[in-house]
Structure formats: structure tokens, C-alpha cells
C-alpha positions in Angstrom: 12.3 19.0 -12.9 15.6 17.9 -14.3 16.1 16.6 -17.8 15.8 12.8 -18.4 16.0 10.3 -21.2 12.7 8.7 -22.2 12.0 5.4 -23.9 9.0 3.1 -24.5 9.0 -0.7 -23.8 6.7 -2.9 -25.9 7.2 -6.2 -24.0 8.2 -7.2 -20.5 11.7 -8.4 -21.3 12.4 -5.3 -23.3 11.3 -3.2 -20.3 13.6 -5.1 -17.9 16.5 -5.0 -20.3 16.1 -1.3 -20.9 16.0 -0.7 -17.1 19.2 -2.8 -16.6 21.0 -1.3 -19.6 20.1 2.2 -18.5 21.4 1.5 -15.0 24.7 0.2 -16.4 25.1 2.8 -19.2 24.5 5.7 -16.9 26.7 4.3 -14.1 23.9 3.5 -11.6 21.7 6.5 -12.3 18.1 6.1 -11.1 15.7 4.5 -13.6 11.9 4.7 -13.2 9.0 3.0 -15.0 6.0 5.2 -15.7 2.4 4.1 -16.3 -0.3 6.4 -14.9 2.3 8.7 -13.4 0.0 10.0 -10.7 2.8 9.8 -8.0 6.0 9.8 -10.0 5.3 12.9 -12.1 4.3 14.9 -9.0 7.6 13.9 -7.2 9.7 14.7 -10.3 8.2 18.2 -10.5 9.1 18.6 -6.8 12.7 17.3 -7.5 12.1 14.6 -4.9 12.4 12.0 -7.7 15.2 12.7 -10.1 15.5 9.8 -12.5 17.9 10.1 -15.4 15.9 7.6 -17.5 12.1 7.1 -17.6 10.6 4.1 -19.3 7.0 4.1 -20.5 5.4 0.7 -19.8 1.8 1.5 -20.9 2.2 -0.7 -24.0 2.9 -3.9 -22.0 0.2 -6.6 -21.9 -0.5 -6.2 -18.2 -3.9 -4.6 -18.2 -6.1 -7.7 -17.8 -7.8 -9.4 -14.8 -8.3 -13.2 -15.1 -9.0 -16.2 -12.9 -6.2 -18.8 -12.7 -7.0 -22.5 -13.0 -6.6 -22.9 -9.2 -9.2 -20.2 -8.6 -7.0 -17.2 -7.8 -7.5 -13.8 -9.2 -4.6 -12.5 -11.4 -4.5 -8.7 -11.7 -2.2 -7.1 -14.2 0.0 -4.3 -12.9 -1.4 -1.9 -15.5 -5.0 -2.4 -14.5 -6.4 1.0 -13.6 -7.8 1.5 -10.1 -11.3 2.6 -11.5 -11.6 -0.5 -13.7 -10.5 -2.9 -10.9 -12.9 -1.3 -8.3 -15.9 -1.7 -10.5 -15.2 -5.2 -11.9 -18.1 -7.4 -10.9 -15.9 -10.3 -9.8 -14.0 -8.0 -7.5 -17.1 -6.4 -6.0 -18.6 -9.9 -5.5 -15.6 -11.9 -4.1 -13.2 -9.2 -2.9 -15.5 -6.4 -1.8 -12.9 -5.0 0.7 -10.6 -4.2 -2.3 -13.3 -2.5 -4.3 -14.3 -0.4 -1.3 -10.7 0.6 -0.6 -10.0 1.6 -4.2 -13.2 3.7 -4.3 -12.2 5.4 -1.1 -8.9 6.5 -2.6 -8.0 9.8 -4.4 -10.6 11.1 -6.9 -12.4 9.7 -9.9 -9.9 11.3 -12.3 -6.9 9.9 -10.5 -8.5 6.4 -10.2 -8.9 6.5 -14.0 -5.1 6.9 -14.4 -3.6 5.1 -11.3 -2.5 1.5 -11.8 -2.3 -1.5 -9.6 1.5 -1.7 -9.8 2.0 2.1 -9.2 -0.3 2.0 -6.2 1.9 -0.6 -4.6 4.9 1.7 -4.9 3.1 4.9 -3.8 5.4 7.2 -1.7 4.6 8.9 1.6 2.8 12.2 1.8 5.1 13.4 4.7 5.6 17.2 4.1 9.3 16.9 4.9 9.8 14.1 2.3 8.2 16.3 -0.3 10.1 19.5 0.5 13.7 19.3 -0.8 14.6 22.3 1.3 14.3 20.3 4.5 16.1 17.2 5.9 14.6 13.8 5.3 16.2 10.4 6.0 14.0 8.8 3.4 15.1 11.2 0.7 18.7 11.8 1.9 19.8 9.0 4.3 21.6 10.4 7.4 20.2 14.0 7.1 17.7 13.6 9.9 13.9 13.3 10.5 12.5 16.7 11.4 9.0 15.2 11.5 9.7 13.6 14.9 9.8 17.0 16.6 7.9 18.9 13.9 4.6 18.6 12.1 3.5 15.0 12.4 -0.3 15.0 12.7 -0.7 12.7 9.6 2.3 10.4 10.4 2.8 7.0 11.9 2.4 5.6 15.4 3.2 2.0 14.5 6.4 0.6 12.9 8.3 3.8 13.4 12.0 4.2 14.1 14.3 7.0 15.3 15.0 7.6 11.6 11.5 7.8 10.1 7.8 8.1 11.1 6.3 8.5 7.6 3.1 6.7 6.8 2.3 4.6 3.8 -0.5 6.5 2.1 -2.3 3.8 0.0 -5.8 2.5 0.6 -5.5 -0.4 -1.9 -2.4 -1.8 -0.1 -4.3 -2.1 3.2 -7.0 -4.2 1.5 -4.4 -6.3 -0.3 -2.7 -7.0 3.0 -6.0 -8.3 4.6 -6.5 -10.4 1.5 -3.0 -11.9 1.7 -2.1 -11.0 -1.8 1.2 -12.0 -3.5 3.2 -9.6 -5.7 4.8 -11.0 -8.9 8.0 -9.3 -9.8 10.1 -9.6 -12.9 13.8 -8.6 -12.8 17.2 -9.3 -14.4 17.3 -12.6 -12.3 13.9 -13.8 -13.4 10.5 -13.9 -11.9 9.6 -14.2 -8.2 6.5 -14.1 -6.1 6.6 -12.1 -2.8 3.8 -12.3 -0.2 2.6 -8.8 0.4 3.5 -9.1 4.1 7.1 -9.5 3.0 6.9 -6.9 0.2 6.9 -3.8 2.4 9.9 -3.0 4.7 9.9 -1.2 8.1 12.1 2.0 8.1 14.5 0.8 10.8 17.8 2.5 10.0 17.3 2.4 6.2 14.1 4.4 5.6 15.0 5.0 2.0 14.2 1.3 1.3 10.4 0.9 1.4 10.0 -2.4 -0.5 12.0 -5.4 -1.6 12.2 -4.1 -5.1 15.7 -4.0 -6.6 16.9 -1.7 -9.4 15.4 -2.7 -12.7 12.6 -4.8 -11.1 9.1 -4.5 -12.6 5.9 -5.5 -10.9 3.8 -7.5 -13.4 0.9 -9.0 -11.5 -0.9 -9.2 -8.2 -2.3 -12.5 -7.2 -5.3 -12.8 -4.8 -6.1 -16.1 -3.1 -9.2 -18.1 -4.0 -12.1 -16.4 -2.3 -13.0 -17.7 1.1 -16.5 -19.2 1.2 -18.8 -17.2 3.4 -16.2 -14.5 4.0 -17.4 -11.0 5.1 -15.3 -8.0 4.7 -15.4 -4.2 5.1 -13.1 -1.2 4.5 -13.5 1.9 6.6 -11.5 5.1 6.0 -11.5 8.0 8.5 -10.2 11.3 7.0 -10.5 15.1 7.3 -12.9 15.4 4.4 -15.1 13.0 2.5 -13.1 12.7 -0.7 -9.7 13.3 -2.3 -8.0 12.9 1.1 -5.6 10.5 2.7 -6.5 8.4 5.7 -5.9 9.4 9.3 -6.9 5.8 10.1 -8.3 3.1 8.0 -9.2 -0.6 8.5 -9.6 -3.5 6.2 -11.2 -6.6 7.9 -12.1 -10.0 6.6 -13.9 -12.6 8.8 -15.7 -15.8 8.5 -18.4 -16.9 11.1 -19.2 -20.4 12.3 -21.7 -21.3 15.0 -22.0 -17.6 16.1 -18.2 -17.2 16.6 -15.5 -15.7 14.5 -13.8 -18.7 12.8 -11.1 -16.7 11.0 -10.1 -13.1 11.0 -7.7 -10.9 9.0 -7.1 -7.4 10.2 -5.0 -4.6 8.4 -4.9 -0.9 9.0 -3.7 2.1 7.1 -2.9 5.7 8.0 -1.3 4.8 11.3 1.8 2.9 10.3 5.0 3.1 8.2 3.6 0.3 6.0 0.2 -1.3 5.5 -0.2 -2.8 9.0 -1.3 -6.5 9.4 -2.0 -7.4 13.1 -1.8 -11.0 14.0 -2.3 -10.0 17.6 -5.8 -8.6 16.8 -6.6 -11.6 14.7 -5.7 -14.0 17.5 -7.9 -12.0 19.9 -10.9 -12.3 17.6 -10.6 -16.0 16.5 -13.0 -18.4 18.2 -14.9 -15.6 20.0 -18.4 -14.3 19.6 -18.6 -10.8 18.1 -19.1 -8.1 20.6 -18.1 -4.5 21.3 -15.8 -5.7 24.2 -14.1 -8.2 21.9 -13.5 -5.6 19.2 -12.0 -3.3 21.8 -9.7 -6.0 23.0 -8.5 -6.6 19.4 -7.9 -2.9 18.9 -5.9 -2.7 22.1 -3.8 -5.7 21.0 -3.2 -4.0 17.7 -2.1 -0.7 19.3 -0.1 -2.2 22.2 3.2 -1.1 20.7 2.1 2.3 19.4 4.6 5.1 19.7 2.7 8.4 19.1 4.3 11.8 18.8 2.8 15.0 20.3 0.9 15.8 17.1 -0.6 12.4 16.3 -1.4 10.9 19.7 -5.1 11.3 18.8 -4.6 8.5 16.3 -4.6 5.9 19.0 -8.2 6.5 19.9 -9.2 7.2 16.3 -7.6 3.9 15.2 -9.4 2.0 18.0 -12.8 3.4 16.9 -12.0 2.7 13.3 -11.2 -0.9 13.8 -14.2 -1.5 16.2 -16.6 0.0 13.6 -15.1 -1.9 10.7 -15.5 -5.2 12.6 -19.0 -4.2 13.7 -19.9 -3.7 10.0 -18.3 -6.9 8.9 -20.0 -9.1 11.5 -23.4 -7.5 11.5 
């Protein structure tokens, strides 16, 4: 780990100004905010992340969950994963989020990890985490050895010739199905970004994973007002029962009317370069009676553009089964 400057911010504007000032004073050097540090500190130890300035934001007033006047749920960026998962209102109205959070990491990590940090979680691709190998995400233009190398855990959707790394988060898959919005503060003020626009595909710039700009700070996550009668389920398939990343996961949210699926939202994790929302699967489900054949049809629609590699081709069938089972549970 290289040496770095360390400071503490006591309010949001101070944090943003410190980030902007550090970027200017250090001629564009990398600046990082730290809260739980469950990803950042690991990557700093590996020399993957090498910030010159780290700003502690744990003293910011962003650790509350509240209901807005229009019925939305406002989640502070510093709310810990364990607290959010066990909040009665989340378990009651956004069960898929609670299930996803509890499926992630371990109890100890959930006690530290934050909502904002989880949104910015980096990939677990072994080449990204090994500075002795090439990686376009870490060093643009150096190549992607994962394509012809070890890729069992990597993506089959949203890939490019430059990167096939997966987004590792469970929480983000549920937030995608819930159509969350991300509130970001920066030097140009505050903006709200729909989560579907927050994450970027790798394309030819795999080093850019989100729309975040230097000095930007995530302050809140907004969840829409709960859908009346909605049923949801999160299913995670992995190599072991705990403390493991998904090989495939599914977050589904449906409403039923007259025996048919009136509305459907489908997102998957573990198989794509970003949390993967599938409008094709949702269109296949809407207006139809739940059945195994229908769920298979939705899964095939979701996976139609899959581009598996030699080591992860099994994910096509695994993802199909994962989605079918999640929809079965949600509509039972």
C-alpha cells in the first residue's frame, strides 16, 4: 500500500470541497471517500487502488432511513447493510432488498459495509485484482487476459472485447428490480440518477463503471413507493452457502391480477458486467398466466444475447434455472 493523505469530513459540502480541492492541489491525483472500507481497503492493500488522498465520511449525517412525504423510502449512503436488511419497513415493503443484503458477504462485513459503498463495489475478477497481470479495467489498453484465461466467474451478458468482468453486488441487483434512484452530490450540485443509468457497460472504456465523476459523493438511495400487492424474491446460486459471490442470482418483483402477471420486473446478477435488468423477460411475462413454460420463455429472452466463454458457458443453463425458480417462488 502506498502512502496517502488522510482527512475527515464533518458535513457533505466539506466532503465535496475536500475532494475537489485535493484533486486540484494534487494535480488530478485519485481521491477516494471511505466509510466501511470493506472493498477500498482490500484494493489499496493489493495496490489496485492507489489514492493519494482518502477522506473519511463516517461523520456525515447520512446514516438514517426515512419515508418521504410522497411515500418513497430514502436510504442514507452510510446506512450499514446489516441495519438496512433487518429494518421492519424494508422486510415488509421491499423484501427482495432485505433478502439480497442478507445473501451477501458475511455478518461481520454486513455490519461494516454501507449502501453507498455497495453501489461502487468493484469486480472480483482475478486479473483485475492482480497487478502483475494485464487488465483493461485497471490499465486501459493493456488487454483482457480473462477472455482466453480463467473466466468461470465472469460475465456472459454486457461483455465487450475489452472486458468480461462481472459486477459482484447482491444489493445492486435488488435495487435494479426496485427501480431505485441514486442521489449524487458533486461540485456542480445535486442530481438524481435512475439506477438503470447509473451503471455503464464496459464497451471500449471498461475503466468507467458508473456515471460518477471525480469528487462526486453518493448521499442517498431513493426507492419508489411500494407497489400494492407486489410479490418479490431474491435467489442466489453460488459455490458455497455463505461468504461467496453469485454465479447467478435473480431479483424478481411481480403483481398478479385475475390469475395473470400484471407487472413484472426482472434483474439478474453474477452473469453480467453490470446488474442486469431485462425488459425482454418482463415483456414475455406481462399479461400471461404463471407457468414453467412461461418462465422458461422469459429466461430464454433474457439470455438471447449471451456471449459465454469456454469456462463460463455453464452459466447459461444456471441462469435459466435461477430465474425460473425465482419466478416460481414469487408467484406461488
